C-alpha positions as CSV (number, residue, x, y, z in Angstrom):
1,M,-55.7,85.7,-128.9
2,S,-54.0,82.4,-130.0
3,A,-53.4,79.5,-127.6
4,G,-49.7,80.1,-127.9
5,Q,-50.0,83.7,-126.9
6,G,-52.2,82.8,-124.0
7,G,-49.6,80.3,-122.8
8,E,-46.8,82.8,-123.0
9,E,-48.8,85.4,-121.1
10,R,-49.6,82.8,-118.4
11,R,-45.9,82.0,-118.1
12,L,-44.8,85.7,-118.1
13,G,-46.3,86.4,-114.7
14,P,-44.4,83.6,-112.8
15,L,-41.2,84.6,-114.7
16,I,-41.5,88.2,-113.5
17,V,-42.0,87.0,-110.0
18,E,-38.8,84.8,-110.2
19,I,-36.8,87.7,-111.7
20,L,-37.9,90.0,-108.8
21,L,-37.1,87.3,-106.2
22,A,-33.6,86.8,-107.8
23,L,-33.0,90.5,-107.7
24,A,-34.1,90.5,-104.0
25,V,-31.4,87.8,-103.3
26,L,-28.8,90.1,-105.1
27,A,-30.0,93.1,-103.1
28,S,-29.7,91.1,-99.8
29,L,-26.2,90.1,-100.8
30,G,-25.3,93.7,-101.5
31,F,-26.6,94.8,-98.1
32,T,-24.6,92.0,-96.3
33,A,-21.5,93.1,-98.3
34,S,-22.0,96.7,-97.2
35,Q,-22.4,95.5,-93.6
36,F,-19.2,93.6,-93.8
37,H,-17.4,96.6,-95.2
38,R,-18.7,98.8,-92.4
39,L,-18.4,96.3,-89.5
40,G,-15.5,94.1,-90.6
41,Y,-17.4,90.8,-90.1
42,L,-20.3,88.9,-91.7
43,P,-23.5,89.5,-89.6
44,Q,-26.0,86.8,-88.7
45,P,-26.7,84.2,-89.5
46,F,-23.0,83.8,-90.3
47,V,-21.1,82.3,-87.4
48,L,-20.3,84.5,-84.4
49,D,-16.7,83.4,-84.3
50,T,-15.2,85.8,-86.8
51,N,-11.8,84.1,-86.7
52,D,-13.3,80.7,-87.7
53,T,-13.8,81.3,-91.4
54,F,-13.0,78.1,-93.5
55,M,-12.3,76.1,-90.4
56,D,-14.7,73.3,-91.1
57,W,-12.4,72.5,-93.9
58,F,-9.0,73.0,-92.2
59,N,-10.0,71.5,-88.8
60,T,-10.9,68.3,-90.7
61,A,-7.9,68.5,-93.0
62,Y,-5.6,68.8,-89.9
63,W,-6.8,65.4,-88.8
64,A,-6.6,64.0,-92.3
65,N,-2.9,64.8,-92.0
66,N,-2.4,63.5,-88.5
67,R,-3.3,60.5,-86.3
68,G,-6.3,60.3,-84.0
69,I,-9.2,61.0,-86.4
70,Y,-11.7,58.7,-84.6
71,D,-10.2,58.0,-81.2
72,V,-8.9,61.5,-80.3
73,W,-10.9,64.0,-82.4
74,R,-13.8,61.5,-82.4
75,S,-15.0,62.5,-85.9
76,I,-18.4,61.5,-87.2
77,Y,-17.4,61.9,-90.8
78,P,-17.0,58.7,-92.9
79,P,-13.4,58.0,-94.1
80,L,-14.0,59.5,-97.6
81,S,-13.8,63.0,-96.1
82,F,-10.3,62.4,-94.9
83,V,-9.2,60.7,-98.1
84,F,-10.4,63.7,-100.0
85,L,-8.7,66.3,-97.7
86,D,-5.5,64.3,-97.5
87,T,-5.4,64.4,-101.4
88,F,-6.1,68.1,-101.6
89,S,-3.8,69.5,-98.9
90,L,-0.1,70.4,-98.5
91,H,1.0,68.0,-95.8
92,Q,3.9,70.2,-94.5
93,C,1.3,72.8,-93.5
94,Y,-0.3,70.6,-90.8
95,N,2.5,70.2,-88.3
96,L,1.4,73.1,-86.0
97,S,-2.3,73.9,-85.9
98,P,-5.4,74.1,-88.2
99,F,-5.2,77.9,-88.0
100,Y,-1.6,77.9,-89.2
101,A,-2.6,75.4,-91.9
102,R,-5.4,77.8,-93.2
103,D,-2.8,80.5,-93.9
104,C,-0.2,78.0,-95.2
105,D,-2.2,75.6,-97.4
106,W,-2.9,77.4,-100.6
107,L,-3.9,74.2,-102.3
108,G,-6.7,73.7,-99.7
109,R,-7.9,77.2,-100.1
110,A,-7.8,76.9,-103.9
111,T,-9.7,73.6,-103.8
112,L,-12.3,75.1,-101.5
113,V,-13.0,78.0,-103.8
114,G,-12.7,75.8,-106.9
115,F,-15.5,73.6,-105.7
116,Y,-17.7,76.6,-105.0
117,V,-17.2,77.7,-108.7
118,L,-17.8,74.1,-109.9
119,D,-21.0,74.0,-107.8
120,V,-22.4,77.1,-109.4
121,V,-21.5,75.9,-113.0
122,L,-23.1,72.5,-112.4
123,V,-26.3,74.2,-111.0
124,W,-26.4,76.4,-114.1
125,L,-26.0,73.5,-116.5
126,A,-28.6,71.4,-114.6
127,L,-31.2,74.1,-114.3
128,R,-30.6,75.1,-117.9
129,R,-31.3,71.6,-119.0
130,V,-34.6,71.7,-117.3
131,D,-35.7,75.2,-118.3
132,R,-33.5,77.8,-120.1
133,I,-35.8,80.7,-119.2
134,T,-35.8,80.3,-115.4
135,A,-32.2,78.9,-115.1
136,P,-30.4,82.3,-114.8
137,W,-32.6,83.5,-111.9
138,R,-32.5,80.2,-110.0
139,T,-28.8,79.9,-110.5
140,I,-28.4,83.4,-109.1
141,A,-30.4,82.5,-106.0
142,L,-28.5,79.2,-105.4
143,G,-25.1,80.5,-106.3
144,L,-25.2,83.8,-104.5
145,G,-27.8,82.9,-101.9
146,L,-27.3,82.3,-98.2
147,P,-27.0,78.4,-98.0
148,L,-24.1,78.2,-100.5
149,L,-22.4,81.3,-99.2
150,F,-22.7,80.1,-95.6
151,T,-21.2,76.8,-96.8
152,L,-18.3,78.6,-98.4
153,E,-17.6,80.8,-95.4
154,R,-17.6,77.6,-93.2
155,G,-15.5,75.8,-95.7
156,N,-17.8,72.8,-95.2
157,L,-17.2,69.6,-97.2
158,I,-20.8,70.1,-98.6
159,L,-18.9,72.2,-101.2
160,A,-17.4,69.0,-102.6
161,C,-20.5,66.8,-101.9
162,F,-22.9,69.2,-103.6
163,A,-21.3,68.8,-107.0
164,C,-21.9,65.1,-106.8
165,F,-25.4,65.6,-105.6
166,V,-26.2,67.7,-108.6
167,L,-24.9,64.9,-110.8
168,A,-26.7,62.2,-108.9
169,H,-30.1,63.9,-108.7
170,G,-30.1,66.4,-111.6
171,P,-30.6,65.9,-115.3
172,L,-27.0,66.0,-116.4
173,L,-26.2,62.3,-116.2
174,K,-28.3,59.6,-117.9
175,S,-26.3,56.5,-117.1
176,P,-27.6,54.7,-114.0
177,L,-24.1,53.6,-113.2
178,L,-22.7,57.1,-113.2
179,R,-25.6,58.4,-111.2
180,G,-25.1,55.6,-108.7
181,L,-21.4,56.4,-108.4
182,A,-22.3,60.1,-107.8
183,A,-24.9,59.1,-105.2
184,A,-22.3,56.9,-103.5
185,V,-19.9,59.8,-103.1
186,T,-22.7,62.0,-101.6
187,I,-23.6,59.3,-99.0
188,N,-20.0,58.7,-98.1
189,F,-19.6,62.4,-97.5
190,K,-22.9,63.0,-95.7
191,P,-24.7,59.7,-94.7
192,Y,-28.1,61.4,-94.4
193,L,-28.1,61.8,-98.2
194,V,-29.1,58.2,-98.4
195,L,-32.6,59.6,-98.0
196,P,-33.0,61.2,-101.5
197,V,-31.5,58.0,-103.1
198,L,-34.4,56.0,-101.6
199,E,-36.6,57.6,-104.2
200,L,-35.3,54.7,-106.3
201,A,-37.0,52.2,-104.0
202,I,-40.3,54.2,-104.1
203,R,-40.3,54.2,-107.9
204,R,-39.2,50.5,-107.8
205,R,-36.0,51.2,-109.8
206,W,-34.4,48.2,-108.1
207,R,-31.4,47.8,-110.5
208,A,-30.4,51.5,-110.1
209,L,-30.8,51.2,-106.3
210,E,-28.6,48.1,-106.3
211,L,-25.9,49.9,-108.3
212,A,-26.0,52.9,-105.9
213,G,-25.9,50.5,-102.9
214,I,-22.9,48.5,-104.2
215,A,-21.0,51.7,-105.2
216,T,-21.7,53.1,-101.7
217,V,-20.4,50.1,-99.9
218,A,-17.4,49.7,-102.2
219,L,-16.4,53.3,-101.8
220,Y,-16.7,53.1,-98.0
221,L,-14.5,50.0,-97.9
222,I,-11.9,51.6,-100.1
223,S,-11.7,54.8,-98.1
224,L,-11.8,52.7,-94.9
225,A,-8.7,50.8,-96.1
226,W,-7.0,54.1,-97.1
227,V,-7.5,55.8,-93.7
228,G,-7.2,52.6,-91.6
229,S,-10.0,53.6,-89.2
230,G,-13.6,54.7,-89.4
231,T,-15.4,51.4,-88.8
232,P,-19.2,51.4,-88.4
233,G,-18.7,50.8,-84.6
234,E,-16.4,53.9,-84.3
235,L,-18.8,56.0,-86.3
236,A,-21.8,54.9,-84.2
237,S,-20.0,55.6,-80.9
238,N,-18.7,59.0,-82.0
239,T,-22.2,59.9,-83.3
240,A,-23.7,59.1,-79.9
241,N,-21.0,61.3,-78.3
242,W,-21.7,64.1,-80.8
243,V,-25.4,64.0,-80.0
244,V,-24.7,64.6,-76.3
245,F,-22.2,67.3,-77.2
246,Q,-24.7,69.1,-79.5
247,S,-27.4,69.0,-76.8
248,G,-25.2,71.6,-75.0
249,Q,-24.8,73.8,-78.1
250,V,-28.4,74.9,-78.3
251,W,-27.7,78.5,-79.3
252,N,-25.4,77.4,-82.2
253,E,-28.1,75.0,-83.4
254,I,-30.9,77.6,-83.3
255,N,-28.8,80.2,-85.2
256,Y,-29.1,78.6,-88.6
257,S,-31.4,75.6,-88.5
258,T,-33.7,73.7,-90.8
259,S,-35.9,72.5,-88.0
260,Y,-37.7,73.7,-84.9
261,T,-36.3,70.8,-82.9
262,P,-33.4,72.8,-81.3
263,F,-36.0,75.2,-79.8
264,L,-37.2,72.4,-77.6
265,N,-33.9,72.8,-75.6
266,M,-34.2,76.5,-75.2
267,R,-34.5,76.3,-71.4
268,Q,-31.1,74.6,-71.3
269,A,-29.4,77.2,-73.6
270,Q,-26.0,78.5,-72.6
271,V,-27.2,82.1,-72.7
272,P,-30.1,83.5,-70.6
273,L,-32.8,83.4,-73.2
274,L,-35.5,83.9,-70.6
275,E,-34.3,87.5,-70.3
276,F,-35.3,88.0,-74.0
277,V,-38.1,85.5,-74.5
278,S,-40.9,85.1,-72.0
279,S,-41.5,81.7,-70.4
280,R,-45.0,81.7,-72.0
281,V,-43.5,81.9,-75.5
282,I,-41.1,79.0,-74.7
283,E,-44.1,77.0,-73.4
284,R,-45.9,77.6,-76.6
285,I,-42.9,76.5,-78.6
286,E,-42.6,73.3,-76.6
287,F,-46.3,72.6,-77.3
288,F,-46.6,73.5,-81.0
289,V,-43.2,72.4,-82.3
290,P,-43.8,68.7,-81.8
291,L,-47.3,69.0,-83.4
292,A,-45.9,70.8,-86.5
293,I,-43.1,68.3,-86.9
294,R,-45.5,65.2,-86.6
295,A,-48.0,66.7,-88.9
296,T,-45.4,67.4,-91.5
297,Q,-44.0,63.9,-91.2
298,L,-47.5,62.5,-91.7
299,V,-48.3,64.5,-94.8
300,A,-44.9,63.5,-96.3
301,L,-45.5,59.9,-95.5
302,A,-48.9,60.1,-97.2
303,A,-47.3,61.6,-100.3
304,L,-44.6,58.9,-100.4
305,A,-47.3,56.2,-100.0
306,A,-49.1,57.8,-102.9
307,A,-45.9,57.8,-105.0
308,W,-45.4,54.1,-104.3
309,L,-48.9,53.5,-105.6
310,Q,-48.3,55.4,-108.8
311,P,-44.5,55.4,-109.3
312,R,-44.7,57.2,-112.7
313,A,-47.0,60.0,-111.6
314,L,-44.1,62.0,-110.0
315,P,-40.6,63.0,-111.1
316,A,-37.7,61.5,-109.1
317,S,-36.7,64.9,-107.9
318,R,-40.1,65.5,-106.2
319,I,-39.9,62.2,-104.3
320,A,-36.3,62.9,-103.3
321,A,-37.3,66.4,-102.1
322,I,-40.1,65.1,-99.9
323,L,-37.8,62.4,-98.4
324,L,-35.1,64.9,-97.6
325,G,-37.4,67.7,-96.6
326,A,-39.2,65.5,-94.0
327,Y,-35.8,64.7,-92.5
328,L,-34.7,68.4,-92.4
329,V,-38.0,69.2,-90.6
330,T,-37.3,66.6,-88.0
331,Q,-33.5,67.2,-87.5
332,S,-31.1,69.9,-88.4
333,P,-27.7,68.7,-89.6
334,G,-26.9,72.4,-90.3
335,G,-28.5,75.3,-92.1
336,Y,-26.3,74.7,-95.2
337,T,-28.0,71.4,-95.8
338,Q,-30.9,73.4,-97.2
339,L,-28.8,73.6,-100.3
340,F,-29.7,70.0,-101.3
341,L,-33.4,70.6,-100.8
342,L,-33.4,73.9,-102.6
343,F,-31.7,72.4,-105.7
344,L,-34.4,69.8,-105.9
345,V,-37.1,72.4,-105.5
346,F,-35.7,74.5,-108.3
347,L,-36.0,71.6,-110.6
348,E,-39.8,72.0,-110.4
349,P,-41.7,74.1,-112.9
350,M,-43.7,77.0,-111.5
351,R,-47.1,75.9,-112.9
352,R,-49.3,74.5,-110.2
353,L,-49.9,76.1,-106.8
354,G,-47.9,73.6,-104.8
355,P,-44.6,73.8,-106.7
356,S,-45.1,77.6,-107.0
357,I,-45.3,78.0,-103.2
358,A,-42.2,75.7,-102.7
359,I,-40.2,77.8,-105.2
360,L,-41.3,81.0,-103.6
361,C,-40.1,79.6,-100.2
362,A,-36.8,78.5,-101.8
363,Y,-36.1,82.0,-103.0
364,V,-36.8,83.5,-99.6
365,L,-34.5,80.9,-98.0
366,C,-31.8,82.2,-100.3
367,L,-32.0,85.8,-99.0
368,V,-28.6,86.7,-97.4
369,G,-28.7,88.2,-93.9
370,D,-31.2,88.5,-91.1
371,V,-33.1,91.0,-88.9
372,M,-32.4,91.0,-85.2
373,L,-35.2,90.9,-82.7
374,A,-33.2,91.2,-79.5
375,S,-29.4,91.5,-78.9
376,V,-28.2,88.7,-76.6
377,L,-24.4,89.2,-76.5
378,Q,-21.5,91.1,-78.0
379,I,-17.9,90.2,-77.9
380,T,-14.5,91.5,-79.2
381,S,-12.5,89.3,-81.5
382,N,-10.3,89.2,-84.6
383,S,-11.9,88.9,-88.0
384,W,-9.9,86.7,-90.4
385,L,-11.7,88.0,-93.4
386,S,-11.2,91.7,-92.7
387,E,-7.9,91.2,-90.7
388,R,-8.9,93.6,-88.0
389,T,-10.4,93.6,-84.5
390,V,-14.2,93.6,-84.5
391,S,-17.1,93.5,-82.0
392,P,-19.7,91.1,-83.4
393,E,-23.3,91.3,-82.0
394,F,-25.4,88.3,-81.7
395,G,-29.1,87.8,-80.8
396,L,-32.5,86.4,-81.6
397,T,-33.6,87.1,-85.2
398,Y,-36.7,86.7,-87.4
399,G,-34.8,84.1,-89.4
400,H,-34.6,81.8,-86.3
401,F,-38.4,81.4,-86.5
402,V,-39.0,81.9,-90.2
403,R,-36.5,79.5,-91.9
404,P,-37.8,76.3,-90.3
405,A,-41.4,77.4,-91.1
406,L,-40.4,77.8,-94.8
407,I,-38.9,74.3,-94.8
408,I,-42.2,73.0,-93.4
409,A,-44.1,74.9,-96.0
410,I,-42.0,73.4,-98.8
411,V,-42.7,69.9,-97.6
412,W,-46.4,70.6,-97.3
413,A,-46.7,72.2,-100.7
414,L,-44.8,69.5,-102.5
415,S,-46.6,66.7,-100.6
416,L,-50.1,67.9,-101.1
417,D,-49.4,68.6,-104.8
418,A,-47.9,65.1,-105.1
419,I,-51.1,63.5,-103.5
420,A,-53.2,65.5,-106.0
421,Q,-51.1,64.5,-108.9
422,V,-51.2,60.8,-107.9
423,A,-55.0,61.0,-107.4
424,R,-55.4,62.3,-111.0
425,A,-53.2,59.6,-112.4
426,H,-55.0,56.9,-110.3
427,A,-58.3,58.0,-111.7
428,K,-57.1,57.3,-115.2
429,Y,-55.1,54.1,-114.5
430,R,-54.9,51.8,-111.5
431,P,-52.0,49.5,-111.9
432,S,-51.7,46.4,-109.8
433,L,-48.5,46.2,-107.8
434,G,-47.1,43.6,-110.2
435,L,-47.8,45.7,-113.3
436,A,-46.5,48.9,-111.6
437,A,-43.3,47.1,-110.7
438,A,-42.9,45.8,-114.2
439,G,-43.5,49.3,-115.6
440,A,-41.1,50.9,-113.2
441,K,-38.4,48.4,-114.1
442,A,-38.9,49.0,-117.8
């Protein structure tokens, strides 16, 4: 057997695994579609309020077309979100209510769906640039998987942000200026996306980091002038208010989370969880969750320190994934934020054990739907998608416990592999900090 044939056979096994996992994502989508056809609403983990489809978009667009963004609605979004929605909306549709606007504003609906299609196309192009063989299967998982479909159903502005994220952190753009501009857009949409940009600091790419920083500040000031509000003080005050508000929304936070942190507030949940979960289980959660989070933070920190020591040993996407993953383990800004992490994971080749585990977890996180452990409540409401009265059921599911564990597994797998890669590189070459900085700059 030739060396080439051996390499092809070694690669065939992982490829078959990826094909089967992509088909599993398609099968889960088909099952969820059949559930929707039978029940008239999208089952968990999609949002219980069946009349709220697309309303992340149209609630925000309503305030983009009316006064009171930061003093009445108390938004935590930077001004760019309102500049964007003000541009892509029909102003006459926002005189009554956001729900009326959803039915009236065809431009908003078309923009929303258009960005979903653009996201899928950009993912395909980026993954194809990395590996033509695995690109179709990974594109299926991301394009038709739960995180992006959940984002579409919500109409969240991540749909617009994600396109720029792919450009900023994928292989499609080579120009540091263009990548910096794309990164600036992502940060002005979702400020926590400053974390993956900090990989530039760890790799000592100071000029690229400076470009991204200047572009971020400039875009913020331009959008601030456009909107006329959204100062740092207003954003900080509204964020503090939002944190207090979210502490009373435990059940919504648990439903589709990247972190176990919301479980620490289970005792204060709005529904009687103790009727479905024993107090002993909750006590164990309260004991083990902080340990799991702290341990994951430590292994991520060790990997980032190793990356700083050998800035050329790891690709930029790996460092960005560890930075973002550590944050998502600590806090959950919404389940759809997995989308950013999963894209970075799918840039990895399935060669060594660590990346292979991370890719496997990413595919599992793309599965659409959930399996209920215990029904908690059932209500009667209208479904905007099916245009009929439905009785959605809501309860504890396996996904509530499995998805945060998979995010933890991704961070551990990528971090331990990163440490191993740096150790191998360091055994061959031990640069001084000055030489490493000069090499990274070059």
